[in-house]
C-alpha positions as CSV (number, residue, x, y, z in Angstrom):
1,X,0.0,0.0,0.0
2,X,2.8,2.4,0.9
3,X,4.4,1.9,-2.6
4,X,1.1,2.8,-4.3
5,X,0.8,5.9,-2.2
6,X,4.4,6.9,-3.0
7,X,3.7,6.3,-6.7
8,X,0.5,8.3,-6.6
9,X,2.3,11.1,-4.8
10,X,5.0,11.0,-7.5
11,X,2.4,11.2,-10.2
12,X,0.7,14.1,-8.5
13,X,4.0,16.0,-8.2
14,X,4.6,15.4,-11.9
15,X,7.9,13.5,-11.3
16,X,6.5,10.3,-12.7
17,X,3.9,11.3,-15.3
18,X,1.6,8.9,-16.9
19,X,1.5,9.1,-20.6
20,X,-1.7,8.9,-22.7
21,X,0.0,6.4,-25.0
22,X,0.1,2.7,-25.2
23,X,2.7,0.5,-23.6
24,X,5.5,-0.6,-25.9
25,X,6.8,-3.6,-24.1
26,X,6.5,-6.8,-26.1
27,X,5.4,-10.1,-24.6
28,X,6.0,-13.6,-25.9
29,X,5.4,-17.0,-24.4
30,X,8.0,-19.6,-25.2
31,X,8.1,-23.3,-24.3
32,X,11.1,-25.6,-23.9
33,X,9.3,-28.4,-25.7
34,X,7.2,-28.6,-28.8
35,X,5.9,-32.0,-27.7
36,X,6.0,-33.8,-24.3
37,X,4.8,-37.0,-22.7
38,X,2.4,-37.2,-19.7
39,X,4.4,-37.0,-16.5
40,X,7.0,-34.6,-17.9
41,X,7.8,-31.1,-16.8
42,X,8.1,-28.4,-19.5
43,X,9.6,-24.9,-18.9
44,X,7.6,-21.9,-19.9
45,X,9.4,-18.6,-20.4
46,X,7.5,-15.3,-20.4
47,X,9.6,-12.9,-22.4
48,X,9.3,-9.2,-21.7
49,X,11.2,-7.0,-24.2
50,X,11.2,-3.3,-23.2
51,X,12.0,-0.3,-25.4
52,X,15.4,1.4,-25.0
53,X,15.7,3.4,-21.7
54,X,12.5,1.8,-20.4
55,X,12.1,-0.6,-17.5
56,X,9.4,-2.8,-16.0
57,X,9.2,-3.9,-12.3
58,X,10.2,-6.9,-10.3
59,X,7.7,-8.9,-8.1
60,X,8.6,-6.3,-5.4
61,X,8.8,-2.9,-7.2
62,X,10.6,-1.2,-4.4
63,X,9.7,2.3,-3.2
64,X,7.5,3.1,-6.2
65,X,6.0,1.4,-9.2
66,X,3.8,-1.7,-9.5
67,X,4.8,-5.4,-9.5
68,X,4.6,-7.3,-12.8
69,X,1.7,-9.8,-12.6
70,X,1.5,-13.1,-14.3
71,X,-1.7,-15.2,-14.6
72,X,-2.0,-18.5,-16.4
73,X,-4.8,-20.2,-18.3
74,X,-4.0,-23.9,-18.5
75,X,-5.7,-26.9,-19.9
76,X,-6.9,-29.6,-17.4
77,X,-4.0,-31.8,-16.4
78,X,-1.3,-29.1,-16.5
79,X,-0.2,-27.3,-13.4
80,X,2.4,-24.6,-12.6
81,X,5.1,-24.5,-10.0
82,X,6.5,-21.2,-8.5
83,X,7.5,-18.5,-11.0
84,X,11.2,-17.9,-11.1
85,X,12.5,-14.4,-11.5
86,X,16.0,-13.3,-12.7
87,X,18.0,-10.9,-10.5
88,X,16.5,-7.4,-10.8
89,X,18.3,-4.1,-11.3
90,X,18.1,-1.0,-9.2
91,X,16.6,2.2,-10.6
92,X,16.4,5.7,-9.1
93,X,13.1,7.4,-9.9
94,X,12.7,10.9,-8.6
95,X,14.8,9.9,-5.5
96,X,12.9,6.7,-5.0
97,X,14.7,3.3,-5.3
98,X,12.9,0.7,-7.4
99,X,13.6,-2.8,-8.6
100,X,13.0,-4.0,-12.1
101,X,14.3,-5.0,-15.6
102,X,15.3,-3.2,-18.8
103,X,16.0,-4.8,-22.2
104,X,14.9,-8.4,-22.5
105,X,14.0,-10.5,-19.5
106,X,12.7,-14.1,-19.2
107,X,10.4,-15.2,-16.3
108,X,10.6,-19.0,-16.0
109,X,7.8,-21.2,-14.8
110,X,7.8,-25.0,-14.8
111,X,4.6,-26.6,-16.1
112,X,4.0,-30.2,-15.0
113,X,1.9,-32.5,-17.2
114,X,-0.1,-34.9,-15.2
115,X,-0.2,-38.6,-16.1
116,X,-3.9,-38.3,-16.7
117,X,-3.5,-35.3,-19.1
118,X,-5.4,-35.6,-22.3
119,X,-3.3,-36.2,-25.4
120,X,-3.3,-33.8,-28.4
121,X,-2.6,-30.1,-28.7
122,X,-2.8,-28.1,-25.5
123,X,-2.9,-24.3,-25.6
124,X,-1.0,-22.5,-22.9
125,X,-2.0,-18.9,-22.3
126,X,-0.5,-16.3,-20.1
127,X,-1.9,-12.8,-19.1
128,X,0.7,-10.2,-18.1
129,X,0.1,-6.8,-16.4
130,X,2.9,-4.4,-16.0
131,X,4.0,-0.8,-15.6
132,X,6.7,0.5,-17.8
133,X,8.6,3.7,-17.0
134,X,11.0,6.0,-18.8
135,X,10.3,9.7,-18.4
136,X,6.7,8.7,-18.2
137,X,5.0,5.6,-16.8
138,X,2.6,3.6,-18.9
139,X,0.6,0.6,-17.7
140,X,0.5,-2.4,-20.1
141,X,-1.6,-5.5,-20.5
142,X,-1.0,-8.3,-22.9
143,X,-1.8,-12.0,-23.5
144,X,0.4,-14.6,-25.2
145,X,-0.2,-18.2,-26.1
146,X,1.9,-21.3,-27.1
147,X,0.9,-24.7,-28.2
148,X,2.2,-28.0,-26.7
149,X,1.6,-31.4,-28.2
150,X,1.0,-34.0,-25.5
151,X,1.5,-37.5,-26.7
152,X,4.0,-40.4,-27.0
153,X,7.0,-38.3,-28.0
154,X,9.0,-35.6,-26.3
155,X,10.7,-33.1,-28.6
156,X,12.5,-29.9,-27.7
157,X,11.2,-26.6,-29.3
158,X,13.2,-24.1,-31.3
159,X,13.5,-22.0,-28.1
160,X,14.9,-24.8,-25.9
161,X,18.5,-23.4,-26.0
162,X,17.3,-19.9,-25.4
163,X,15.3,-21.0,-22.3
164,X,18.2,-23.2,-21.1
165,X,20.5,-20.1,-21.2
166,X,17.9,-18.1,-19.3
167,X,17.7,-20.7,-16.6
168,X,21.4,-20.3,-16.0
169,X,20.8,-16.7,-15.2
170,X,18.4,-17.4,-12.4
171,X,19.4,-17.2,-8.7
172,X,20.4,-20.4,-7.2
173,X,17.9,-22.2,-5.0
174,X,20.4,-23.6,-2.5
175,X,21.4,-21.6,0.6
176,X,24.6,-19.7,0.6
177,X,27.2,-21.0,3.2
178,X,26.6,-20.0,6.8
179,X,23.5,-17.9,6.0
180,X,21.8,-16.4,9.1
181,X,19.7,-13.3,10.0
182,X,19.3,-11.5,13.3
183,X,17.9,-8.3,14.7
184,X,20.6,-6.0,16.0
185,X,18.6,-3.2,17.4
186,X,15.1,-1.8,17.7
187,X,13.0,1.2,18.5
188,X,9.2,1.4,18.7
189,X,8.6,0.9,15.0
190,X,12.1,0.5,13.4
191,X,14.6,-2.3,13.6
192,X,17.8,-3.2,11.8
193,X,18.1,-6.6,10.3
194,X,21.6,-8.1,9.7
195,X,21.8,-10.8,7.0
196,X,25.2,-12.5,7.0
197,X,26.9,-15.4,5.2
198,X,30.3,-17.0,4.9
199,X,32.6,-16.3,2.0
200,X,36.3,-16.9,1.4
201,X,36.3,-14.6,-1.7
202,X,37.1,-10.9,-1.7
203,X,33.9,-9.1,-2.5
204,X,33.5,-5.8,-4.4
205,X,29.9,-5.5,-3.3
206,X,26.7,-7.3,-2.3
207,X,23.1,-6.5,-2.6
208,X,19.7,-7.8,-1.3
209,X,16.4,-7.5,-3.0
210,X,13.7,-8.2,-0.4
211,X,10.3,-9.6,-1.1
212,X,7.2,-7.7,0.0
213,X,6.4,-8.1,3.7
214,X,3.0,-7.8,5.3
215,X,2.8,-4.7,7.6
216,X,6.5,-4.1,7.2
217,X,8.7,-2.2,4.8
218,X,12.4,-3.0,4.2
219,X,14.3,0.1,3.1
220,X,16.1,-0.5,-0.2
221,X,19.2,1.2,1.2
222,X,21.6,-1.0,3.1
223,X,25.2,-1.2,4.5
224,X,27.6,-3.9,3.2
225,X,30.7,-5.0,5.1
226,X,33.0,-8.0,5.3
227,X,34.9,-9.0,8.5
228,X,38.2,-10.6,9.0
229,X,36.6,-13.9,9.9
230,X,35.3,-14.4,6.4
231,X,31.7,-13.3,6.9
232,X,29.9,-10.8,4.8
233,X,27.0,-8.7,6.2
234,X,24.2,-6.6,4.8
235,X,22.4,-4.4,7.3
236,X,18.8,-3.3,6.4
237,X,16.4,-1.0,8.1
238,X,12.9,-2.4,8.7
239,X,9.9,-0.2,9.5
240,X,6.9,-1.8,11.2
241,X,3.4,-0.7,10.1
242,X,1.5,-3.4,11.9
243,X,1.4,-5.4,15.1
244,X,4.0,-8.2,14.5
245,X,7.6,-8.3,13.2
246,X,8.3,-10.8,10.5
247,X,9.4,-14.3,11.5
248,X,11.2,-14.8,8.3
249,X,12.5,-12.7,5.3
250,X,12.9,-13.8,1.7
251,X,14.4,-12.3,-1.4
252,X,17.4,-12.4,-3.7
253,X,20.9,-12.1,-2.3
254,X,23.6,-11.1,-4.8
255,X,27.4,-10.8,-4.4
256,X,30.1,-9.7,-6.8
257,X,33.7,-11.1,-6.4
258,X,36.7,-8.9,-7.2
259,X,38.0,-9.7,-10.6
260,X,34.9,-11.6,-11.7
261,X,32.6,-10.4,-14.5
262,X,29.6,-12.3,-13.3
263,X,27.7,-12.0,-10.1
264,X,26.5,-14.9,-7.9
265,X,22.9,-14.9,-6.6
266,X,20.6,-17.0,-4.4
267,X,16.9,-17.1,-3.7
268,X,16.8,-17.1,0.1
269,X,14.2,-17.6,2.8
270,X,15.5,-17.3,6.3
271,X,14.2,-17.1,9.8
272,X,14.9,-13.9,11.7
273,X,16.5,-14.8,15.1
274,X,14.9,-12.9,18.0
275,X,17.2,-10.7,20.0
276,X,17.4,-11.9,23.7
277,X,17.3,-8.3,24.9
278,X,14.1,-7.5,23.0
279,X,12.4,-10.9,23.3
280,X,13.3,-12.2,26.8
281,X,9.9,-13.6,27.5
282,X,10.1,-15.8,24.4
283,X,13.6,-17.0,25.3
284,X,12.5,-17.9,28.9
285,X,9.4,-19.7,27.6
286,X,11.5,-21.8,25.1
287,X,14.0,-22.6,27.8
288,X,11.2,-23.9,30.0
289,X,9.9,-26.0,27.0
290,X,13.4,-27.3,26.4
291,X,13.8,-28.4,30.1
292,X,10.3,-30.0,30.2
293,X,10.9,-31.6,26.8
294,X,14.2,-33.1,28.1
295,X,12.4,-34.4,31.2
296,X,9.7,-36.1,29.0
297,X,12.5,-37.7,26.9
298,X,13.0,-40.1,29.9
299,X,9.7,-41.8,29.1
300,X,10.1,-41.8,25.3
301,X,10.7,-45.2,23.5
302,X,14.3,-44.2,22.5
303,X,15.5,-44.1,26.0
304,X,13.8,-47.3,27.3
305,X,17.0,-49.4,26.9
306,X,19.1,-47.0,28.8
307,X,16.5,-46.7,31.5
308,X,16.8,-50.5,31.9
309,X,20.5,-50.0,32.6
310,X,19.8,-47.2,35.1
311,X,17.2,-49.3,37.0
312,X,19.9,-52.0,37.2
313,X,22.4,-49.5,38.4
314,X,20.0,-48.0,41.0
315,X,19.3,-51.5,42.4
316,X,23.0,-52.2,42.6
317,X,23.6,-48.9,44.4
318,X,20.7,-49.2,46.9
319,X,23.0,-50.9,49.3
320,X,25.9,-48.5,49.0
321,X,26.8,-45.4,51.0
322,X,24.7,-42.3,50.3
323,X,27.7,-40.2,49.3
324,X,28.8,-42.9,46.8
325,X,25.3,-43.0,45.2
326,X,25.3,-39.2,45.0
327,X,28.6,-39.1,43.2
328,X,27.5,-41.8,40.7
329,X,24.3,-39.9,40.0
330,X,26.3,-36.7,39.4
331,X,28.7,-38.5,37.1
332,X,25.8,-39.9,35.0
333,X,24.2,-36.4,34.8
334,X,27.6,-35.0,33.8
335,X,27.7,-37.5,30.9
336,X,24.3,-36.2,29.7
337,X,25.3,-32.6,30.0
338,X,28.6,-33.0,28.3
339,X,26.9,-34.9,25.4
340,X,24.4,-32.1,24.9
341,X,27.2,-29.5,25.0
342,X,29.0,-31.5,22.3
343,X,25.8,-31.7,20.2
344,X,25.4,-27.9,20.6
345,X,28.9,-27.4,19.4
346,X,28.3,-29.7,16.4
347,X,25.1,-27.7,15.5
348,X,26.9,-24.4,15.8
349,X,29.8,-25.7,13.7
350,X,27.4,-27.0,11.0
351,X,25.6,-23.6,10.9
352,X,28.9,-21.7,10.6
353,X,29.9,-24.0,7.7
354,X,26.6,-23.3,5.9
355,X,25.3,-26.8,6.4
356,X,21.8,-27.8,7.4
357,X,21.9,-28.7,11.0
358,X,19.0,-30.7,12.5
359,X,18.0,-32.6,15.6
360,X,19.3,-36.2,15.4
361,X,21.7,-35.3,12.6
362,X,24.3,-37.7,14.0
363,X,22.0,-40.5,13.2
364,X,22.2,-39.6,9.5
365,X,25.9,-40.6,9.5
366,X,26.1,-44.4,8.6
367,X,29.6,-44.7,10.1
368,X,28.2,-43.4,13.4
369,X,25.2,-45.7,13.5
370,X,27.4,-48.7,12.6
371,X,29.7,-48.0,15.6
372,X,26.6,-47.4,17.8
373,X,25.2,-50.8,16.6
374,X,28.4,-52.5,17.6
375,X,28.5,-50.7,21.0
376,X,24.9,-51.6,21.9
377,X,25.5,-55.2,20.8
378,X,28.5,-55.4,23.1
379,X,26.5,-53.9,26.0
380,X,23.7,-56.5,25.5
381,X,26.2,-59.3,25.4
382,X,27.7,-58.0,28.6
383,X,24.3,-58.0,30.3
384,X,23.7,-61.5,29.1
385,X,26.9,-62.5,30.8
386,X,28.7,-63.6,27.6
387,X,31.8,-61.7,28.9
388,X,32.5,-59.7,32.0
389,X,33.8,-56.2,32.3
390,X,36.9,-56.3,34.5
391,X,39.7,-53.9,35.2
392,X,42.0,-56.1,33.2
393,X,39.7,-56.2,30.1
394,X,41.3,-55.4,26.8
395,X,40.2,-54.2,23.3
396,X,37.2,-56.6,23.0
397,X,35.3,-55.3,26.0
398,X,36.2,-51.6,25.8
399,X,32.9,-50.7,24.1
400,X,30.8,-52.7,26.6
401,X,32.8,-51.2,29.5
402,X,32.0,-47.7,28.4
403,X,28.3,-48.1,29.0
404,X,28.0,-50.8,31.7
405,X,31.2,-50.5,33.8
406,X,30.8,-50.0,37.5
407,X,32.1,-46.8,39.0
408,X,32.3,-43.2,37.9
409,X,33.5,-43.9,34.4
410,X,30.6,-46.3,33.7
411,X,28.1,-43.8,35.2
412,X,29.4,-41.0,33.0
413,X,29.4,-43.1,29.8
414,X,25.9,-44.4,30.6
415,X,24.8,-40.7,30.6
416,X,26.4,-40.2,27.2
417,X,24.7,-43.3,25.8
418,X,21.4,-41.9,27.2
419,X,21.9,-38.7,25.1
420,X,22.9,-40.6,22.0
421,X,19.8,-42.8,22.1
422,X,17.5,-40.0,23.2
423,X,18.2,-37.5,20.4
424,X,16.4,-39.5,17.6
425,X,13.2,-38.8,19.6
426,X,11.4,-35.5,19.7
427,X,9.2,-35.2,22.7
428,X,6.1,-33.0,23.2
429,X,7.2,-29.4,24.0
430,X,10.7,-30.2,22.7
431,X,9.8,-29.7,19.1
432,X,9.0,-26.0,19.2
433,X,11.9,-25.4,21.6
434,X,14.4,-27.0,19.2
435,X,12.9,-25.2,16.2
436,X,13.5,-21.9,18.1
437,X,17.0,-22.9,19.1
438,X,18.2,-23.8,15.6
439,X,17.5,-20.2,14.4
440,X,19.4,-18.5,17.3
441,X,22.9,-17.2,17.8
442,X,25.5,-19.7,19.1
443,X,25.2,-18.7,22.8
444,X,21.4,-19.2,22.8
445,X,21.8,-22.6,21.0
446,X,24.3,-23.7,23.7
447,X,22.0,-22.6,26.6
448,X,18.9,-24.3,25.0
449,X,20.8,-27.6,24.6
450,X,22.0,-27.4,28.2
451,X,18.4,-26.9,29.3
452,X,17.3,-30.1,27.4
453,X,20.2,-32.0,29.0
454,X,19.3,-30.8,32.4
455,X,15.7,-32.0,32.0
456,X,16.9,-35.4,30.8
457,X,19.3,-35.7,33.7
458,X,17.0,-34.5,36.4
459,X,15.5,-37.9,37.5
460,X,19.0,-39.3,38.0
461,X,20.1,-36.3,40.1
462,X,17.0,-36.5,42.3
463,X,17.4,-40.2,43.0
464,X,21.1,-39.8,43.8
465,X,20.4,-36.7,45.9
466,X,17.8,-38.6,47.9
467,X,19.2,-42.1,48.1
468,X,16.6,-43.0,50.7
469,X,14.1,-43.1,47.8
470,X,16.1,-46.1,46.6
471,X,14.7,-48.1,49.6
472,X,11.7,-48.8,47.4
473,X,14.0,-50.7,45.1
474,X,14.5,-54.4,45.8
475,X,17.7,-55.3,47.7
476,X,20.6,-56.8,45.8
477,X,20.7,-60.6,45.9
478,X,21.1,-63.7,43.8
479,X,18.0,-62.7,41.8
480,X,20.0,-59.7,40.5
481,X,21.9,-61.9,38.1
482,X,18.7,-63.0,36.4
483,X,17.4,-59.4,36.3
484,X,20.6,-58.3,34.7
485,X,20.1,-60.8,31.9
486,X,16.5,-59.6,31.6
487,X,17.7,-56.0,31.1
488,X,19.8,-57.3,28.2
489,X,16.8,-57.9,26.0
490,X,15.7,-54.2,25.6
491,X,19.3,-53.4,24.7
492,X,19.4,-56.3,22.2
493,X,16.2,-55.0,20.7
494,X,17.9,-51.6,20.3
495,X,20.8,-53.3,18.5
496,X,18.3,-54.9,16.1
497,X,16.6,-51.5,15.5
498,X,19.9,-49.9,14.7
499,X,20.9,-52.8,12.5
500,X,17.6,-52.5,10.5
501,X,18.4,-49.2,8.9
502,X,22.2,-49.1,9.2
503,X,22.9,-52.2,7.1
504,X,20.9,-51.0,4.2
505,X,23.1,-47.9,4.0
506,X,26.0,-50.0,2.8
507,X,24.4,-51.3,-0.4
508,X,22.4,-54.4,-1.2
509,X,24.8,-56.7,0.6
510,X,25.1,-54.6,3.7
511,X,22.7,-56.8,5.7
512,X,24.8,-59.9,5.0
513,X,28.3,-58.5,5.8
514,X,27.3,-56.3,8.8
515,X,25.3,-59.3,10.1
516,X,28.3,-61.6,9.7
517,X,30.5,-59.2,11.5
518,X,28.1,-58.9,14.5
519,X,27.8,-62.8,14.7
520,X,31.6,-63.2,14.7
521,X,31.8,-60.3,17.2
522,X,29.5,-62.3,19.5
523,X,31.5,-65.4,19.0
524,X,34.8,-63.6,19.8
525,X,33.1,-62.2,22.9
526,X,31.9,-65.6,24.0
527,X,35.4,-67.2,23.5
528,X,36.9,-64.4,25.5
529,X,34.4,-64.6,28.4
530,X,34.2,-68.4,28.5
531,X,37.9,-69.4,28.1
532,X,40.0,-66.3,28.8
533,X,38.0,-64.8,31.8
534,X,36.5,-67.9,33.3
535,X,38.6,-70.8,31.8
536,X,41.4,-72.5,33.7
537,X,43.4,-73.9,30.8
538,X,44.3,-72.7,27.3
539,X,43.7,-69.1,28.1
540,X,46.4,-67.9,25.8
541,X,45.1,-70.0,22.8
542,X,41.6,-68.7,23.5
543,X,42.8,-65.1,23.5
544,X,44.5,-65.6,20.2
545,X,41.4,-67.2,18.7
546,X,39.2,-64.4,20.0
547,X,41.4,-61.6,18.7
548,X,42.2,-63.3,15.3
549,X,38.5,-64.0,14.8
550,X,37.5,-60.4,15.6
551,X,40.3,-58.8,13.5
552,X,39.8,-61.0,10.4
553,X,36.1,-60.5,10.5
554,X,36.6,-56.7,10.7
555,X,39.0,-56.6,7.8
556,X,37.0,-59.0,5.6
557,X,33.4,-57.9,6.3
558,X,33.7,-54.2,7.2
559,X,36.8,-53.0,5.4
560,X,36.9,-55.2,2.3
561,X,33.2,-55.9,1.6
562,X,31.5,-52.9,3.0
563,X,34.3,-50.3,2.8
564,X,32.4,-48.9,5.8
565,X,34.6,-45.9,6.5
566,X,34.0,-44.3,3.1
567,X,30.7,-45.6,1.9
568,X,27.7,-43.2,2.0
569,X,24.7,-44.8,0.5
570,X,21.4,-43.0,0.3
571,X,18.6,-44.7,2.2
572,X,15.5,-45.4,0.2
573,X,12.1,-46.0,1.8
574,X,11.1,-49.6,1.4
575,X,8.0,-50.1,-0.5
576,X,5.1,-51.8,1.2
577,X,4.2,-55.0,-0.4
578,X,0.5,-54.3,0.2
579,X,-1.8,-52.7,-2.3
580,X,-1.9,-49.6,0.0
581,X,1.7,-48.7,-0.8
582,X,0.7,-46.6,-3.8
583,X,-1.1,-44.2,-1.4
584,X,2.2,-42.7,-0.4
585,X,4.6,-41.0,-2.8
586,X,8.1,-39.5,-2.3
587,X,7.9,-35.9,-1.1
588,X,9.2,-32.9,-3.0
589,X,8.0,-29.2,-3.0
590,X,7.1,-29.6,-6.7
591,X,4.9,-32.7,-6.0
592,X,3.1,-30.8,-3.2
593,X,2.5,-27.8,-5.5
594,X,1.2,-30.0,-8.2
595,X,-1.2,-31.8,-6.0
596,X,-2.5,-28.5,-4.5
597,X,-2.8,-27.1,-8.0
598,X,-5.2,-30.0,-8.8
599,X,-7.4,-29.0,-5.8
600,X,-6.4,-32.0,-3.6
601,X,-5.7,-32.0,0.1
602,X,-2.2,-33.0,0.9
603,X,-0.7,-34.9,3.9
604,X,3.1,-34.9,4.3
605,X,4.9,-37.2,6.8
606,X,8.4,-35.9,7.7
607,X,10.1,-39.0,9.1
608,X,13.3,-41.0,9.4
609,X,14.1,-44.7,9.9
610,X,16.0,-43.9,13.1
611,X,13.1,-42.0,14.6
612,X,11.2,-44.2,17.0
613,X,8.5,-41.6,17.6
614,X,7.9,-41.6,13.8
615,X,7.5,-45.4,13.9
616,X,5.0,-45.0,16.7
617,X,3.0,-42.4,14.8
618,X,2.9,-44.6,11.8
619,X,1.7,-47.6,13.8
620,X,-1.0,-46.0,15.8
621,X,-2.3,-43.3,13.4
622,X,-0.9,-43.0,9.9
623,X,-0.8,-46.7,8.9
624,X,-4.3,-47.6,10.0
625,X,-7.3,-48.8,8.0
626,X,-9.4,-45.8,8.9
627,X,-6.7,-43.3,7.8
628,X,-6.0,-45.2,4.6
629,X,-9.7,-45.2,3.9
630,X,-9.9,-41.4,4.5
631,X,-6.9,-40.8,2.2
632,X,-8.7,-42.6,-0.7
633,X,-12.2,-41.3,0.0
634,X,-11.1,-37.7,0.3
635,X,-8.6,-37.9,-2.6
636,X,-5.7,-36.9,-0.4
637,X,-2.2,-36.8,-1.9
638,X,0.0,-38.4,0.7
639,X,3.8,-37.9,0.7
640,X,6.7,-39.2,2.7
641,X,9.7,-36.9,3.4
642,X,12.4,-39.3,4.5
643,X,15.2,-37.6,6.4
644,X,17.0,-40.8,7.4
645,X,20.0,-39.5,5.4
646,X,20.8,-35.8,5.3
647,X,18.4,-33.9,3.0
648,X,18.9,-30.1,3.0
649,X,15.5,-29.6,1.3
650,X,13.7,-31.4,4.1
651,X,15.6,-29.6,6.8
652,X,14.7,-26.3,5.1
653,X,11.0,-27.3,5.0
654,X,11.1,-28.3,8.7
655,X,12.5,-24.8,9.5
656,X,9.5,-23.2,7.8
657,X,7.3,-24.9,10.4
658,X,9.7,-24.0,13.3
659,X,10.9,-27.5,13.7
660,X,14.5,-28.7,14.1
661,X,13.9,-32.4,13.3
662,X,11.4,-35.2,12.7
663,X,8.7,-36.2,13.3
664,X,6.4,-33.6,11.7
665,X,3.1,-34.3,10.0
666,X,1.5,-31.5,8.0
667,X,-1.9,-31.4,6.3
668,X,-2.5,-28.8,3.5
669,X,-6.2,-27.9,2.9
670,X,-7.8,-28.2,-0.5
671,X,-8.1,-24.3,-0.6
672,X,-4.7,-23.0,-1.5
673,X,-5.1,-19.8,0.4
674,X,-5.8,-21.7,3.7
675,X,-2.8,-22.2,6.1
676,X,-1.4,-25.7,6.6
677,X,-2.5,-27.8,9.6
678,X,0.5,-28.9,11.8
679,X,-0.4,-32.0,13.8
680,X,1.0,-32.8,17.3
681,X,4.3,-34.5,17.8
682,X,2.6,-37.6,19.2
683,X,-0.3,-38.5,16.9
684,X,-3.6,-40.1,17.4
685,X,-5.8,-41.6,14.8
686,X,-8.6,-39.1,15.7
687,X,-6.3,-36.1,15.3
688,X,-5.3,-37.3,11.8
689,X,-8.9,-38.0,10.7
690,X,-10.1,-34.6,12.0
691,X,-7.3,-32.8,10.1
692,X,-8.0,-34.6,6.9
693,X,-11.8,-33.9,7.1
694,X,-11.1,-30.2,7.7
695,X,-8.6,-30.0,4.8
696,X,-11.1,-31.6,2.4
697,X,-13.8,-29.0,3.2
């Protein structure tokens, strides 16, 4: 509205007169294909060719002017994705800064042809409204058409090369390294927003073209600088004309390297981190959510195996001196807190390097999950009594010793294992807290992670601080040996769970070779425990057999067959053998846009194989007969966004909903102007059915 007022004022002052003549900008519609098959995507290019010294406006015209508007008329079965704009130029009109284009410009739009599209000639039509300015401003309106043949053949058009060249001029869709935004000051109605990113190059200049904001105006003037640490910054002034400050900012970021003729540009959409000084109440609320979320993690399925170890430990400690119990409890809590500090440092380092950091991201590393599988297997074997952890133990029982050893070291390492197994889960209250934390400066990220760790460690601190509460535990006795074996089964189930998605990451034969290694590992552990630790004769020979078996199995199965230290396979979702499998498709932003363009409700399940909460949601809510029936009856397009392996596109989509990790289930209504429905972290069948019914209205 402000831009229209400014433009009207400029017209009234005579600085931007409107001519009583026709617009002279020429409009053409070009297609990358003359013929295409159903299921293909064709690029449409809207060509605007302005007269000399004349310009038209970008999607955000700046301080004056009007945005260029594009409207499509498409045959049934063809849908559009987001229109892509080239980098605009800056113009100074009567002291007002505007954004637009001069000469020839191509606006690119993907057109997806549905599998059900009718064959034959399809007429594509575009309607364009624009304002062109030189000394005078003239509004223009034009239509253009192009014909596409849909059939059994796919042939490029005469304009395919021209359109391909135009695509190379578009801003990149990936995020520049280390991108972040933060408020650096505020008054009643004005704030400064700093957008920064990492660059090793010497920059001549950088620019930012912001998209239009509701109730806020970003001044086109900005300050650019680059510090000695290799970060570039643009500082913008934002004026608030409404009640709320924007939670995110989007636009085109451009940089020009010294000695380079071409610029580099990105389409960015970034959350604006809240300043602790100006938003203390939000920070305190999120810290409370983080603490309570960490506390709830203690009863999430991921942590059950470690709770079994803790119960065993508390029973063993119930007969010890109170000061000893207190020290062990503090050691376990310290292991939790140190682990969360390490996770916070990893998240900060990933953000500084420009990577997509997310909750549970360590589980996306196949080498890490393989080592964790081995560790948990050893812990379960130790609990079953296959081998014992002793002060004289060697390489074979080191991993088991870490998580089940008596004393301070064992308590500390059990706390660390608690953190490792807890992080694939997202508890209620924890999801919004983590979503907030991952958009904050490093200090806030660190404090938020410590709050989660404090919540997770609280029960162990309380039980060790008040050891009299341990009197409710059974007293140690001969039965404890059987209970220890019983506690090995949850740990063994965890090893099976880890194995289920880790082995597939190493190719089609990963299950065979990793399984073979774990079997020989168990055999080596049994030989060590039975003949080295408890045997009277042949201990040296047994030790040699155990070590040789372990080393040869490692070299042959892991190093030679799996190449485990270097392999990085992409995990694919296994297709269900049932007829219902075709209800779920692989997620992509384009697929969601296509389904919504067809007027269908959309359900997206953001999940991962290592997320136990995701598996629970699927079992009790998503993969039920009632929900499957509703998906078919309401014509819902259902998508799976699998974040088992790192996928920056999925992480970016999670950020849009204020989430730092999976699970997340979103339902998009049939009406494209209606906001998406975000379901709770822990799903119920009723909640899913209610959201689907509402979306289909």
